[in-house]
All heavy atoms as TSV, in Angstrom:
chain	resi	resn	atom	element	x	y	z
A	1	SER	N	N	15.073	22.482	-55.106
A	1	SER	CA	C	16.024	21.524	-55.642
A	1	SER	C	C	15.423	20.127	-55.615
A	1	SER	O	O	14.483	19.863	-54.877
A	1	SER	CB	C	17.322	21.571	-54.868
A	1	SER	OG	O	17.143	21.118	-53.550
A	2	GLY	N	N	15.988	19.205	-56.392
A	2	GLY	CA	C	15.488	17.849	-56.459
A	2	GLY	C	C	15.906	17.025	-55.267
A	2	GLY	O	O	16.822	17.374	-54.524
A	3	LYS	N	N	15.227	15.918	-55.050
A	3	LYS	CA	C	15.577	14.999	-53.976
A	3	LYS	C	C	16.768	14.162	-54.418
A	3	LYS	O	O	16.988	13.922	-55.590
A	3	LYS	CB	C	14.395	14.094	-53.630
A	3	LYS	CG	C	13.174	14.840	-53.166
A	3	LYS	CD	C	13.429	15.573	-51.865
A	3	LYS	CE	C	12.175	16.287	-51.397
A	3	LYS	NZ	N	12.420	17.155	-50.274
A	4	ASP	N	N	17.550	13.678	-53.461
A	4	ASP	CA	C	18.730	12.870	-53.733
A	4	ASP	C	C	18.387	11.390	-53.555
A	4	ASP	O	O	17.661	11.029	-52.625
A	4	ASP	CB	C	19.862	13.253	-52.777
A	4	ASP	CG	C	20.218	14.736	-52.851
A	4	ASP	OD1	O	19.968	15.344	-53.900
A	4	ASP	OD2	O	20.750	15.261	-51.867
A	5	TYR	N	N	18.936	10.548	-54.445
A	5	TYR	CA	C	18.619	9.122	-54.437
A	5	TYR	C	C	19.881	8.279	-54.415
A	5	TYR	O	O	20.919	8.671	-54.941
A	5	TYR	CB	C	17.805	8.751	-55.685
A	5	TYR	CG	C	16.413	9.322	-55.679
A	5	TYR	CD1	C	16.133	10.536	-56.275
A	5	TYR	CD2	C	15.376	8.641	-55.062
A	5	TYR	CE1	C	14.857	11.069	-56.262
A	5	TYR	CE2	C	14.095	9.159	-55.039
A	5	TYR	CZ	C	13.841	10.366	-55.640
A	5	TYR	OH	O	12.574	10.888	-55.616
A	6	CYS	N	N	19.785	7.092	-53.822
A	6	CYS	CA	C	20.892	6.145	-53.799
A	6	CYS	C	C	20.990	5.460	-55.156
A	6	CYS	O	O	19.974	5.142	-55.779
A	6	CYS	CB	C	20.676	5.113	-52.702
A	6	CYS	SG	S	20.639	5.845	-51.042
A	7	TYR	N	N	22.231	5.233	-55.596
A	7	TYR	CA	C	22.451	4.618	-56.900
A	7	TYR	C	C	23.752	3.842	-56.887
A	7	TYR	O	O	24.552	3.967	-55.962
A	7	TYR	CB	C	22.449	5.674	-58.010
A	7	TYR	CG	C	23.729	6.483	-58.119
A	7	TYR	CD1	C	24.550	6.368	-59.238
A	7	TYR	CD2	C	24.129	7.350	-57.110
A	7	TYR	CE1	C	25.723	7.111	-59.352
A	7	TYR	CE2	C	25.293	8.093	-57.213
A	7	TYR	CZ	C	26.087	7.963	-58.335
A	7	TYR	OH	O	27.244	8.686	-58.433
A	8	THR	N	N	23.969	3.035	-57.911
A	8	THR	CA	C	25.185	2.259	-58.052
A	8	THR	C	C	26.201	3.071	-58.838
A	8	THR	O	O	25.916	3.514	-59.940
A	8	THR	CB	C	24.909	0.928	-58.794
A	8	THR	OG1	O	23.904	0.220	-58.080
A	8	THR	CG2	C	26.162	0.084	-58.885
A	9	VAL	N	N	27.373	3.250	-58.259
A	9	VAL	CA	C	28.447	3.995	-58.910
A	9	VAL	C	C	29.274	3.029	-59.746
A	9	VAL	O	O	29.468	1.885	-59.375
A	9	VAL	CB	C	29.365	4.651	-57.858
A	9	VAL	CG1	C	30.508	5.392	-58.513
A	9	VAL	CG2	C	28.569	5.587	-56.976
A	10	GLY	N	N	29.751	3.505	-60.870
A	10	GLY	CA	C	30.637	2.682	-61.676
A	10	GLY	C	C	30.334	2.829	-63.146
A	10	GLY	O	O	29.371	3.481	-63.536
A	11	PRO	N	N	31.168	2.214	-63.959
A	11	PRO	CA	C	30.947	2.296	-65.401
A	11	PRO	C	C	29.666	1.576	-65.800
A	11	PRO	O	O	29.262	0.598	-65.171
A	11	PRO	CB	C	32.175	1.610	-66.001
A	11	PRO	CG	C	32.678	0.728	-64.911
A	11	PRO	CD	C	32.308	1.399	-63.610
A	12	THR	N	N	29.028	2.081	-66.820
A	12	THR	CA	C	27.822	1.447	-67.339
A	12	THR	C	C	28.217	0.227	-68.151
A	12	THR	O	O	29.003	0.333	-69.091
A	12	THR	CB	C	27.026	2.419	-68.230
A	12	THR	OG1	O	26.714	3.572	-67.455
A	12	THR	CG2	C	25.750	1.788	-68.742
A	13	PRO	N	N	27.711	-0.950	-67.757
A	13	PRO	CA	C	28.058	-2.144	-68.534
A	13	PRO	C	C	27.463	-2.092	-69.931
A	13	PRO	O	O	26.517	-1.363	-70.182
A	13	PRO	CB	C	27.448	-3.291	-67.722
A	13	PRO	CG	C	26.476	-2.672	-66.789
A	13	PRO	CD	C	26.823	-1.220	-66.658
A	14	SER	N	N	28.041	-2.845	-70.825
A	14	SER	CA	C	27.539	-2.891	-72.190
A	14	SER	C	C	27.054	-4.303	-72.477
A	14	SER	O	O	27.815	-5.243	-72.291
A	14	SER	CB	C	28.657	-2.507	-73.151
A	14	SER	OG	O	28.166	-2.484	-74.471
A	15	PRO	N	N	25.819	-4.497	-72.885
A	15	PRO	CA	C	24.805	-3.454	-73.069
A	15	PRO	C	C	24.322	-2.923	-71.722
A	15	PRO	O	O	24.389	-3.623	-70.716
A	15	PRO	CB	C	23.677	-4.174	-73.805
A	15	PRO	CG	C	23.802	-5.594	-73.375
A	15	PRO	CD	C	25.289	-5.829	-73.177
A	16	ALA	N	N	23.845	-1.685	-71.746
A	16	ALA	CA	C	23.358	-1.050	-70.521
A	16	ALA	C	C	22.130	-1.786	-70.009
A	16	ALA	O	O	21.268	-2.179	-70.794
A	16	ALA	CB	C	23.020	0.414	-70.791
A	17	PRO	N	N	22.048	-1.987	-68.692
A	17	PRO	CA	C	20.866	-2.655	-68.144
A	17	PRO	C	C	19.644	-1.758	-68.238
A	17	PRO	O	O	19.763	-0.535	-68.359
A	17	PRO	CB	C	21.256	-2.899	-66.681
A	17	PRO	CG	C	22.256	-1.835	-66.392
A	17	PRO	CD	C	23.003	-1.591	-67.684
A	18	THR	N	N	18.480	-2.358	-68.176
A	18	THR	CA	C	17.243	-1.584	-68.167
A	18	THR	C	C	17.180	-0.803	-66.863
A	18	THR	O	O	17.379	-1.372	-65.793
A	18	THR	CB	C	16.026	-2.524	-68.256
A	18	THR	OG1	O	16.145	-3.294	-69.446
A	18	THR	CG2	C	14.723	-1.745	-68.264
A	19	PRO	N	N	16.942	0.510	-66.927
A	19	PRO	CA	C	16.876	1.292	-65.688
A	19	PRO	C	C	15.759	0.795	-64.783
A	19	PRO	O	O	14.735	0.293	-65.241
A	19	PRO	CB	C	16.570	2.706	-66.179
A	19	PRO	CG	C	17.004	2.729	-67.589
A	19	PRO	CD	C	16.773	1.333	-68.099
A	20	GLU	N	N	15.987	0.919	-63.485
A	20	GLU	CA	C	14.975	0.544	-62.514
A	20	GLU	C	C	14.070	1.743	-62.249
A	20	GLU	O	O	14.461	2.886	-62.454
A	20	GLU	CB	C	15.645	0.108	-61.215
A	20	GLU	CG	C	16.490	-1.140	-61.397
A	20	GLU	CD	C	17.171	-1.562	-60.116
A	20	GLU	OE1	O	16.668	-1.236	-59.028
A	20	GLU	OE2	O	18.214	-2.216	-60.220
A	21	ILE	N	N	12.900	1.470	-61.783
A	21	ILE	CA	C	11.972	2.539	-61.427
A	21	ILE	C	C	12.477	3.225	-60.161
A	21	ILE	O	O	12.935	2.569	-59.234
A	21	ILE	CB	C	10.561	1.959	-61.165
A	21	ILE	CG1	C	9.996	1.334	-62.429
A	21	ILE	CG2	C	9.616	3.010	-60.611
A	21	ILE	CD1	C	9.692	2.308	-63.534
A	22	VAL	N	N	12.400	4.532	-60.107
A	22	VAL	CA	C	12.692	5.235	-58.864
A	22	VAL	C	C	11.529	4.924	-57.928
A	22	VAL	O	O	10.398	5.281	-58.189
A	22	VAL	CB	C	12.807	6.761	-59.097
A	22	VAL	CG1	C	12.905	7.489	-57.780
A	22	VAL	CG2	C	14.000	7.067	-59.970
A	23	PHE	N	N	11.823	4.210	-56.876
A	23	PHE	CA	C	10.796	3.754	-55.939
A	23	PHE	C	C	11.180	4.157	-54.528
A	23	PHE	O	O	11.534	3.319	-53.708
A	23	PHE	CB	C	10.707	2.233	-55.996
A	23	PHE	CG	C	9.424	1.700	-56.521
A	23	PHE	CD1	C	9.413	0.516	-57.208
A	23	PHE	CD2	C	8.225	2.354	-56.324
A	23	PHE	CE1	C	8.240	-0.017	-57.699
A	23	PHE	CE2	C	7.042	1.836	-56.813
A	23	PHE	CZ	C	7.054	0.644	-57.501
A	24	PRO	N	N	11.195	5.440	-54.227
A	24	PRO	CA	C	11.624	5.817	-52.893
A	24	PRO	C	C	10.713	5.238	-51.820
A	24	PRO	O	O	9.509	5.204	-51.983
A	24	PRO	CB	C	11.564	7.341	-52.909
A	24	PRO	CG	C	10.779	7.718	-54.087
A	24	PRO	CD	C	10.783	6.560	-55.032
A	25	ASN	N	N	11.323	4.726	-50.780
A	25	ASN	CA	C	10.570	4.236	-49.641
A	25	ASN	C	C	9.790	5.420	-49.072
A	25	ASN	O	O	10.360	6.476	-48.842
A	25	ASN	CB	C	11.574	3.691	-48.622
A	25	ASN	CG	C	10.913	3.109	-47.407
A	25	ASN	OD1	O	9.959	3.655	-46.892
A	25	ASN	ND2	N	11.431	2.008	-46.948
A	26	SER	N	N	8.524	5.249	-48.825
A	26	SER	CA	C	7.708	6.386	-48.392
A	26	SER	C	C	8.199	6.974	-47.076
A	26	SER	O	O	7.957	8.133	-46.788
A	26	SER	CB	C	6.239	5.976	-48.279
A	26	SER	OG	O	6.094	4.942	-47.331
A	27	LEU	N	N	8.921	6.190	-46.289
A	27	LEU	CA	C	9.456	6.696	-45.027
A	27	LEU	C	C	10.839	7.303	-45.198
A	27	LEU	O	O	11.349	7.937	-44.299
A	27	LEU	CB	C	9.534	5.571	-43.996
A	27	LEU	CG	C	8.215	4.913	-43.620
A	27	LEU	CD1	C	8.463	3.746	-42.671
A	27	LEU	CD2	C	7.273	5.921	-42.984
A	28	ALA	N	N	11.467	7.070	-46.344
A	28	ALA	CA	C	12.859	7.453	-46.526
A	28	ALA	C	C	13.084	8.958	-46.449
A	28	ALA	O	O	14.152	9.385	-46.077
A	28	ALA	CB	C	13.399	6.921	-47.845
A	29	ILE	N	N	12.075	9.751	-46.773
A	29	ILE	CA	C	12.238	11.202	-46.728
A	29	ILE	C	C	12.603	11.630	-45.312
A	29	ILE	O	O	13.422	12.490	-45.112
A	29	ILE	CB	C	10.949	11.910	-47.198
A	29	ILE	CG1	C	10.637	11.542	-48.643
A	29	ILE	CG2	C	11.052	13.411	-47.031
A	29	ILE	CD1	C	11.685	11.911	-49.654
A	30	ALA	N	N	12.042	10.962	-44.315
A	30	ALA	CA	C	12.295	11.346	-42.935
A	30	ALA	C	C	13.310	10.451	-42.237
A	30	ALA	O	O	13.934	10.876	-41.280
A	30	ALA	CB	C	10.982	11.333	-42.153
A	31	THR	N	N	13.477	9.205	-42.692
A	31	THR	CA	C	14.256	8.252	-41.907
A	31	THR	C	C	15.446	7.642	-42.625
A	31	THR	O	O	16.095	6.771	-42.082
A	31	THR	CB	C	13.359	7.102	-41.416
A	31	THR	OG1	O	12.783	6.450	-42.538
A	31	THR	CG2	C	12.270	7.604	-40.495
A	32	CYS	N	N	15.761	8.076	-43.835
A	32	CYS	CA	C	16.893	7.530	-44.563
A	32	CYS	C	C	18.170	7.926	-43.824
A	32	CYS	O	O	18.483	9.108	-43.702
A	32	CYS	CB	C	16.883	8.098	-45.985
A	32	CYS	SG	S	18.085	7.381	-47.083
A	33	SER	N	N	18.864	6.933	-43.280
A	33	SER	CA	C	20.048	7.208	-42.461
A	33	SER	C	C	20.928	5.971	-42.434
A	33	SER	O	O	20.572	4.935	-42.983
A	33	SER	CB	C	19.625	7.559	-41.033
A	33	SER	OG	O	19.016	6.432	-40.423
A	34	ALA	N	N	22.062	6.064	-41.760
A	34	ALA	CA	C	22.942	4.905	-41.621
A	34	ALA	C	C	22.204	3.762	-40.914
A	34	ALA	O	O	22.414	2.601	-41.218
A	34	ALA	CB	C	24.202	5.280	-40.855
A	35	GLY	N	N	21.303	4.085	-40.001
A	35	GLY	CA	C	20.529	3.064	-39.296
A	35	GLY	C	C	19.344	2.537	-40.083
A	35	GLY	O	O	18.809	1.476	-39.774
A	36	PHE	N	N	18.905	3.275	-41.085
A	36	PHE	CA	C	17.781	2.893	-41.943
A	36	PHE	C	C	18.153	3.264	-43.368
A	36	PHE	O	O	17.649	4.246	-43.918
A	36	PHE	CB	C	16.501	3.617	-41.504
A	36	PHE	CG	C	15.264	3.142	-42.207
A	36	PHE	CD1	C	14.606	2.000	-41.790
A	36	PHE	CD2	C	14.769	3.829	-43.292
A	36	PHE	CE1	C	13.460	1.570	-42.441
A	36	PHE	CE2	C	13.635	3.409	-43.960
A	36	PHE	CZ	C	12.975	2.268	-43.524
A	37	PRO	N	N	19.113	2.522	-43.961
A	37	PRO	CA	C	19.642	2.914	-45.276
A	37	PRO	C	C	18.649	2.712	-46.414
A	37	PRO	O	O	17.859	1.773	-46.411
A	37	PRO	CB	C	20.860	2.010	-45.447
A	37	PRO	CG	C	20.568	0.810	-44.611
A	37	PRO	CD	C	19.755	1.318	-43.447
A	38	CYS	N	N	18.719	3.616	-47.372
A	38	CYS	CA	C	17.905	3.507	-48.580
A	38	CYS	C	C	18.528	2.496	-49.533
A	38	CYS	O	O	19.748	2.322	-49.569
A	38	CYS	CB	C	17.823	4.858	-49.289
A	38	CYS	SG	S	16.803	6.057	-48.439
A	39	GLN	N	N	17.692	1.851	-50.316
A	39	GLN	CA	C	18.127	0.918	-51.343
A	39	GLN	C	C	18.285	1.681	-52.661
A	39	GLN	O	O	17.981	2.861	-52.748
A	39	GLN	CB	C	17.115	-0.223	-51.495
A	39	GLN	CG	C	16.913	-1.029	-50.220
A	39	GLN	CD	C	18.190	-1.665	-49.728
A	39	GLN	OE1	O	18.918	-2.303	-50.484
A	39	GLN	NE2	N	18.481	-1.497	-48.444
A	40	LYS	N	N	18.721	0.974	-53.699
A	40	LYS	CA	C	18.908	1.597	-55.003
A	40	LYS	C	C	17.611	2.257	-55.478
A	40	LYS	O	O	16.541	1.667	-55.376
A	40	LYS	CB	C	19.367	0.549	-56.023
A	40	LYS	CG	C	19.686	1.130	-57.386
A	40	LYS	CD	C	20.237	0.086	-58.319
A	40	LYS	CE	C	20.538	0.670	-59.677
A	40	LYS	NZ	N	21.029	-0.351	-60.609
A	41	CYS	N	N	17.743	3.462	-55.961
A	41	CYS	CA	C	16.640	4.264	-56.486
A	41	CYS	C	C	15.671	4.714	-55.403
A	41	CYS	O	O	14.541	5.091	-55.695
A	41	CYS	CB	C	15.903	3.542	-57.617
A	41	CYS	SG	S	16.969	3.146	-59.028
A	42	GLU	N	N	16.103	4.687	-54.147
A	42	GLU	CA	C	15.299	5.213	-53.055
A	42	GLU	C	C	15.950	6.471	-52.520
A	42	GLU	O	O	17.159	6.669	-52.632
A	42	GLU	CB	C	15.172	4.199	-51.920
A	42	GLU	CG	C	14.338	2.997	-52.255
A	42	GLU	CD	C	14.197	2.035	-51.103
A	42	GLU	OE1	O	14.989	2.072	-50.152
A	42	GLU	OE2	O	13.268	1.219	-51.159
A	43	GLY	N	N	15.188	7.319	-51.914
A	43	GLY	CA	C	15.700	8.543	-51.328
A	43	GLY	C	C	14.704	9.114	-50.338
A	43	GLY	O	O	13.643	8.556	-50.155
A	44	ASN	N	N	15.053	10.036	-49.673
A	44	ASN	CA	C	15.990	11.102	-49.924
A	44	ASN	C	C	17.223	10.890	-49.023
A	44	ASN	O	O	17.101	10.921	-47.813
A	44	ASN	CB	C	15.305	12.428	-49.639
A	44	ASN	CG	C	16.121	13.639	-49.951
A	44	ASN	OD1	O	17.111	13.580	-50.644
A	44	ASN	ND2	N	15.684	14.761	-49.428
A	45	CYS	N	N	18.386	10.717	-49.625
A	45	CYS	CA	C	19.606	10.484	-48.839
A	45	CYS	C	C	20.323	11.781	-48.488
A	45	CYS	O	O	21.318	11.762	-47.765
A	45	CYS	CB	C	20.540	9.517	-49.566
A	45	CYS	SG	S	20.880	9.933	-51.295
A	46	ASN	N	N	19.843	12.915	-48.972
A	46	ASN	CA	C	20.376	14.237	-48.611
A	46	ASN	C	C	21.887	14.361	-48.752
A	46	ASN	O	O	22.554	14.949	-47.914
A	46	ASN	CB	C	19.964	14.609	-47.184
A	46	ASN	CG	C	18.521	15.003	-47.081
A	46	ASN	OD1	O	18.002	15.676	-47.966
A	46	ASN	ND2	N	17.856	14.576	-46.038
A	47	GLY	N	N	22.445	13.771	-49.802
A	47	GLY	CA	C	23.871	13.902	-50.054
A	47	GLY	C	C	24.753	13.059	-49.154
A	47	GLY	O	O	25.964	13.162	-49.196
A	48	ASP	N	N	24.155	12.193	-48.331
A	48	ASP	CA	C	24.902	11.386	-47.368
A	48	ASP	C	C	24.943	9.929	-47.815
A	48	ASP	O	O	23.974	9.199	-47.653
A	48	ASP	CB	C	24.245	11.489	-45.992
A	48	ASP	CG	C	24.973	10.704	-44.914
A	48	ASP	OD1	O	26.048	10.119	-45.201
A	48	ASP	OD2	O	24.466	10.667	-43.782
A	49	SER	N	N	26.084	9.485	-48.361
A	49	SER	CA	C	26.182	8.103	-48.835
A	49	SER	C	C	26.106	7.090	-47.699
A	49	SER	O	O	25.810	5.922	-47.921
A	49	SER	CB	C	27.456	7.903	-49.654
A	49	SER	OG	O	27.324	8.598	-50.886
A	50	ASN	N	N	26.344	7.523	-46.445
A	50	ASN	CA	C	26.161	6.616	-45.304
A	50	ASN	C	C	24.692	6.272	-45.101
A	50	ASN	O	O	24.365	5.328	-44.394
A	50	ASN	CB	C	26.726	7.243	-44.021
A	50	ASN	CG	C	28.231	7.331	-44.059
A	50	ASN	OD1	O	28.904	6.434	-44.561
A	50	ASN	ND2	N	28.778	8.415	-43.538
A	51	ALA	N	N	23.800	7.050	-45.728
A	51	ALA	CA	C	22.369	6.795	-45.635
A	51	ALA	C	C	21.900	5.817	-46.709
A	51	ALA	O	O	20.721	5.524	-46.805
A	51	ALA	CB	C	21.596	8.103	-45.740
A	52	CYS	N	N	22.844	5.310	-47.518
A	52	CYS	CA	C	22.527	4.347	-48.577
A	52	CYS	C	C	23.027	2.962	-48.182
A	52	CYS	O	O	24.011	2.832	-47.443
A	52	CYS	CB	C	23.191	4.752	-49.893
A	52	CYS	SG	S	22.570	6.321	-50.550
A	53	ALA	N	N	22.367	1.928	-48.687
A	53	ALA	CA	C	22.771	0.552	-48.411
A	53	ALA	C	C	24.188	0.301	-48.932
A	53	ALA	O	O	24.704	1.045	-49.774
A	53	ALA	CB	C	21.782	-0.417	-49.063
A	54	SER	N	N	24.799	-0.750	-48.453
A	54	SER	CA	C	26.167	-1.107	-48.824
A	54	SER	C	C	26.343	-1.173	-50.339
A	54	SER	O	O	25.515	-1.745	-51.046
A	54	SER	CB	C	26.504	-2.467	-48.207
A	54	SER	OG	O	27.810	-2.858	-48.557
A	55	GLY	N	N	27.412	-0.563	-50.830
A	55	GLY	CA	C	27.719	-0.580	-52.255
A	55	GLY	C	C	27.057	0.522	-53.048
A	55	GLY	O	O	27.271	0.633	-54.250
A	56	LEU	N	N	26.232	1.353	-52.400
A	56	LEU	CA	C	25.532	2.434	-53.085
A	56	LEU	C	C	26.073	3.782	-52.633
A	56	LEU	O	O	26.632	3.919	-51.547
A	56	LEU	CB	C	24.025	2.377	-52.802
A	56	LEU	CG	C	23.305	1.100	-53.204
A	56	LEU	CD1	C	21.857	1.159	-52.740
A	56	LEU	CD2	C	23.395	0.875	-54.697
A	57	GLU	N	N	25.913	4.775	-53.484
A	57	GLU	CA	C	26.284	6.156	-53.179
A	57	GLU	C	C	25.035	7.018	-53.293
A	57	GLU	O	O	24.054	6.639	-53.917
A	57	GLU	CB	C	27.336	6.655	-54.173
A	57	GLU	CG	C	28.663	5.931	-54.106
A	57	GLU	CD	C	29.485	6.282	-52.879
A	57	GLU	OE1	O	29.327	7.409	-52.366
A	57	GLU	OE2	O	30.258	5.431	-52.435
A	58	CYS	N	N	25.101	8.198	-52.705
A	58	CYS	CA	C	23.993	9.149	-52.799
A	58	CYS	C	C	24.240	10.066	-53.985
A	58	CYS	O	O	25.262	10.745	-54.052
A	58	CYS	CB	C	23.881	9.958	-51.514
A	58	CYS	SG	S	22.462	11.069	-51.498
A	59	PHE	N	N	23.322	10.068	-54.935
A	59	PHE	CA	C	23.407	10.936	-56.101
A	59	PHE	C	C	22.744	12.257	-55.741
A	59	PHE	O	O	21.526	12.332	-55.555
A	59	PHE	CB	C	22.711	10.296	-57.306
A	59	PHE	CG	C	22.841	11.102	-58.567
A	59	PHE	CD1	C	23.983	11.014	-59.338
A	59	PHE	CD2	C	21.822	11.944	-58.983
A	59	PHE	CE1	C	24.124	11.758	-60.505
A	59	PHE	CE2	C	21.940	12.682	-60.150
A	59	PHE	CZ	C	23.095	12.593	-60.907
A	60	THR	N	N	23.546	13.296	-55.604
A	60	THR	CA	C	23.047	14.609	-55.216
A	60	THR	C	C	22.586	15.359	-56.453
A	60	THR	O	O	23.350	15.532	-57.396
A	60	THR	CB	C	24.143	15.405	-54.491
A	60	THR	OG1	O	24.576	14.646	-53.363
A	60	THR	CG2	C	23.626	16.760	-54.029
A	61	ARG	N	N	21.334	15.780	-56.439
A	61	ARG	CA	C	20.779	16.515	-57.576
A	61	ARG	C	C	20.599	17.979	-57.203
A	61	ARG	O	O	20.181	18.303	-56.104
A	61	ARG	CB	C	19.419	15.925	-57.970
A	61	ARG	CG	C	19.499	14.459	-58.324
A	61	ARG	CD	C	18.265	13.932	-58.979
A	61	ARG	NE	N	17.062	14.135	-58.191
A	61	ARG	CZ	C	15.839	13.871	-58.629
A	61	ARG	NH1	N	15.661	13.386	-59.843
A	61	ARG	NH2	N	14.800	14.076	-57.875
A	62	ASN	N	N	20.925	18.864	-58.146
A	62	ASN	CA	C	20.693	20.291	-57.955
A	62	ASN	C	C	19.302	20.678	-58.429
A	62	ASN	O	O	18.724	21.640	-57.941
A	62	ASN	CB	C	21.746	21.109	-58.705
A	62	ASN	CG	C	23.126	20.881	-58.137
A	62	ASN	OD1	O	23.298	20.867	-56.927
A	62	ASN	ND2	N	24.095	20.666	-58.992
A	63	THR	N	N	18.792	19.935	-59.399
A	63	THR	CA	C	17.439	20.156	-59.913
A	63	THR	C	C	16.772	18.790	-59.972
A	63	THR	O	O	16.823	18.060	-59.015
A	63	THR	CB	C	17.472	20.832	-61.297
A	63	THR	OG1	O	18.239	20.026	-62.196
A	63	THR	CG2	C	18.101	22.222	-61.229
A	64	ASP	N	N	16.169	18.456	-61.069
A	64	ASP	CA	C	15.501	17.165	-61.214
A	64	ASP	C	C	16.182	16.310	-62.262
A	64	ASP	O	O	15.528	15.561	-62.989
A	64	ASP	CB	C	14.026	17.367	-61.582
A	64	ASP	CG	C	13.250	18.023	-60.450
A	64	ASP	OD1	O	13.651	17.853	-59.281
A	64	ASP	OD2	O	12.250	18.700	-60.729
A	65	GLU	N	N	17.536	16.394	-62.355
A	65	GLU	CA	C	18.242	15.605	-63.344
A	65	GLU	C	C	18.066	14.112	-63.080
A	65	GLU	O	O	17.732	13.688	-61.969
A	65	GLU	CB	C	19.727	15.976	-63.415
A	65	GLU	CG	C	20.493	15.771	-62.125
A	65	GLU	CD	C	20.637	17.050	-61.319
A	65	GLU	OE1	O	19.637	17.764	-61.126
A	65	GLU	OE2	O	21.756	17.303	-60.851
A	66	SER	N	N	18.274	13.304	-64.110
A	66	SER	CA	C	18.110	11.858	-64.021
A	66	SER	C	C	19.123	11.255	-63.063
A	66	SER	O	O	20.265	11.698	-62.974
A	66	SER	CB	C	18.290	11.210	-65.398
A	66	SER	OG	O	17.294	11.657	-66.274
A	67	VAL	N	N	18.692	10.222	-62.348
A	67	VAL	CA	C	19.570	9.466	-61.462
A	67	VAL	C	C	20.075	8.266	-62.254
A	67	VAL	O	O	19.270	7.510	-62.793
A	67	VAL	CB	C	18.807	9.004	-60.207
A	67	VAL	CG1	C	19.720	8.185	-59.301
A	67	VAL	CG2	C	18.225	10.191	-59.461
A	68	PRO	N	N	21.388	8.080	-62.371
A	68	PRO	CA	C	21.913	6.960	-63.159
A	68	PRO	C	C	21.333	5.621	-62.726
A	68	PRO	O	O	21.304	5.297	-61.542
A	68	PRO	CB	C	23.424	7.011	-62.892
A	68	PRO	CG	C	23.690	8.434	-62.529
A	68	PRO	CD	C	22.455	8.881	-61.774
A	69	GLY	N	N	20.823	4.857	-63.698
A	69	GLY	CA	C	20.261	3.539	-63.429
A	69	GLY	C	C	18.833	3.554	-62.938
A	69	GLY	O	O	18.278	2.505	-62.641
A	70	CYS	N	N	18.231	4.716	-62.846
A	70	CYS	CA	C	16.855	4.835	-62.342
A	70	CYS	C	C	16.019	5.650	-63.339
A	70	CYS	O	O	16.566	6.448	-64.088
A	70	CYS	CB	C	16.828	5.554	-60.991
A	70	CYS	SG	S	17.848	4.809	-59.714
A	71	VAL	N	N	14.745	5.434	-63.332
A	71	VAL	CA	C	13.841	6.259	-64.119
A	71	VAL	C	C	12.804	6.866	-63.185
A	71	VAL	O	O	12.510	6.314	-62.131
A	71	VAL	CB	C	13.145	5.465	-65.259
A	71	VAL	CG1	C	14.143	4.992	-66.281
A	71	VAL	CG2	C	12.341	4.314	-64.726
A	72	THR	N	N	12.284	8.005	-63.563
A	72	THR	CA	C	11.312	8.681	-62.707
A	72	THR	C	C	9.928	8.090	-62.893
A	72	THR	O	O	9.661	7.366	-63.841
A	72	THR	CB	C	11.269	10.190	-63.028
A	72	THR	OG1	O	10.918	10.340	-64.402
A	72	THR	CG2	C	12.587	10.849	-62.755
A	73	GLY	N	N	9.064	8.411	-61.959
A	73	GLY	CA	C	7.657	8.050	-62.101
A	73	GLY	C	C	7.194	6.911	-61.233
A	73	GLY	O	O	6.040	6.524	-61.306
A	74	GLY	N	N	8.052	6.355	-60.400
A	74	GLY	CA	C	7.625	5.273	-59.521
A	74	GLY	C	C	6.709	5.780	-58.431
A	74	GLY	O	O	6.596	6.987	-58.181
A	75	SER	N	N	6.070	4.865	-57.744
A	75	SER	CA	C	5.192	5.230	-56.628
A	75	SER	C	C	5.986	6.001	-55.586
A	75	SER	O	O	7.013	5.542	-55.109
A	75	SER	CB	C	4.601	3.967	-56.013
A	75	SER	OG	O	3.851	4.281	-54.873
A	76	GLY	N	N	5.553	7.166	-55.241
A	76	GLY	CA	C	6.225	7.979	-54.247
A	76	GLY	C	C	7.393	8.776	-54.796
A	76	GLY	O	O	8.119	9.403	-54.038
A	77	ASP	N	N	7.591	8.773	-56.110
A	77	ASP	CA	C	8.689	9.528	-56.707
A	77	ASP	C	C	8.554	11.003	-56.380
A	77	ASP	O	O	7.498	11.595	-56.538
A	77	ASP	CB	C	8.690	9.334	-58.233
A	77	ASP	CG	C	9.775	10.136	-58.937
A	77	ASP	OD1	O	10.757	10.510	-58.278
A	77	ASP	OD2	O	9.634	10.359	-60.149
A	78	VAL	N	N	9.638	11.578	-55.883
A	78	VAL	CA	C	9.656	13.003	-55.580
A	78	VAL	C	C	10.725	13.627	-56.437
A	78	VAL	O	O	11.897	13.548	-56.141
A	78	VAL	CB	C	9.958	13.268	-54.078
A	78	VAL	CG1	C	9.946	14.747	-53.788
A	78	VAL	CG2	C	8.963	12.539	-53.203
A	79	SER	N	N	10.340	14.191	-57.550
A	79	SER	CA	C	11.304	14.789	-58.493
A	79	SER	C	C	11.547	16.234	-58.159
A	79	SER	O	O	10.792	16.867	-57.490
A	79	SER	CB	C	10.792	14.671	-59.912
A	79	SER	OG	O	10.730	13.311	-60.270
């Protein structure tokens, strides 16, 4: 299954903003938690929104579907 990433929940503004690069913190795979929250487009939050920074939710992926507001291919991207 795909890794889970933190993202901004809500309606897409018009015009839609340019998506950010998925830039997971290289330590986030092991340490993403309430004490070390991931920022937008960082992961792996493992379905736990408490592991994301304030105002962000954890986007749970079943495969490698796109994360809203993020694009794949950043340094350390784990799709």
